[in-house]
C-alpha positions, 0 to 999 in steps of 0.5 A, spaced: 146 245 188 151 241 183 157 245 186 155 244 193 155 236 191 162 237 188 165 241 193 163 236 198 165 230 194 172 234 193 172 235 201 171 228 202 176 226 197 181 230 200 180 228 207 180 221 205 187 222 201 190 226 207 188 222 213 193 216 211 198 221 209 198 225 216 197 218 220 203 215 217 207 222 219 206 220 226 208 213 226 215 214 222 219 216 228 225 212 230 224 207 235 230 208 241 231 202 246 230 204 253 232 200 259 229 203 265 235 202 270 242 205 272 245 199 268 248 199 261 247 195 255 250 193 248 249 188 243 255 184 240 254 179 235 249 174 238 251 176 245 246 181 249 249 184 255 243 187 259 243 192 265 250 192 267 252 196 273 257 195 279 254 195 286 259 198 291 258 197 299 264 202 299 270 205 295 275 200 292 270 194 291 264 192 287 260 187 285 259 186 278 251 185 276 248 184 269 245 179 264 248 176 258 244 173 253 247 168 248 242 168 242 246 164 237 246 157 235 253 156 238 256 156 245 261 161 247 264 163 254 266 169 258 273 168 259 275 174 263 273 181 265 278 187 266 277 194 270 283 199 269 288 199 275 284 194 278 282 186 278 276 182 277 274 175 279 268 172 275 266 165 278 271 160 277 274 164 271 270 162 266 262 162 265 259 158 260 254 161 255 251 155 251 247 157 245 240 160 246 242 161 254 243 166 259 248 167 264 247 172 270 252 176 274 253 178 281 245 177 283 241 172 282 234 173 278 228 170 276 233 168 270 238 164 274 243 163 279 248 168 279 255 167 278 259 171 283 263 177 280 268 182 284 271 188 282 277 191 286 280 198 284 281 205 286 277 207 281 271 204 284 267 210 287 259 211 287 257 216 282 263 214 277 263 211 271 268 206 269 271 202 263 270 194 264 272 190 258 269 183 257 273 177 254 269 172 250 272 165 247 268 166 241 265 173 240 272 177 242 272 183 247 266 188 249 268 194 252 262 198 257 263 204 261 259 202 267 256 206 273 258 205 280 252 205 284 252 205 292 249 199 295 243 202 298 236 203 295 234 198 290 241 195 290 241 194 297 240 186 296 246 185 292 251 180 295 257 184 297 264 183 293 266 176 294 259 173 294 257 173 301 250 173 304 245 178 302 243 182 307 236 181 311 231 186 309 226 188 315 219 184 313 215 190 314 219 196 312 214 201 313 213 204 320 206 202 323 
């Protein structure tokens, strides 16, 4: 009888010691950021570039879409965008990035009104990735390989290159 009490006590002690160890094993995995979209993202100093993608209504031209967050305490500015073998036009040429603020490129979102952005060049074909370099006044340059997507599906409402009007979608897209 004494040995069964000791056995139960040892078993309970063993469970009490091993459960926290085993529970710790499952939570020690590495966390990987996930952005559920076609766009790419990066962090560069105090800047966060999110969901950057080129939306092309046809080969050779696209609207650059994305969001830039300035999490720093000092202002910065987007002073230019380059695409190899092509040209880029971003708003009036410079996009201010005040401290703790956001700039929206290409398509207006709940975060703000978009700065029109246009890319042109032979390499802008839906399905391809193109290297795009962003130039910032204080933060320097950031290079991203961005996906070129066709202007349909979730991207159908993105303004065409040049900042034209958004297409009107049917009010009732389902037959019925």
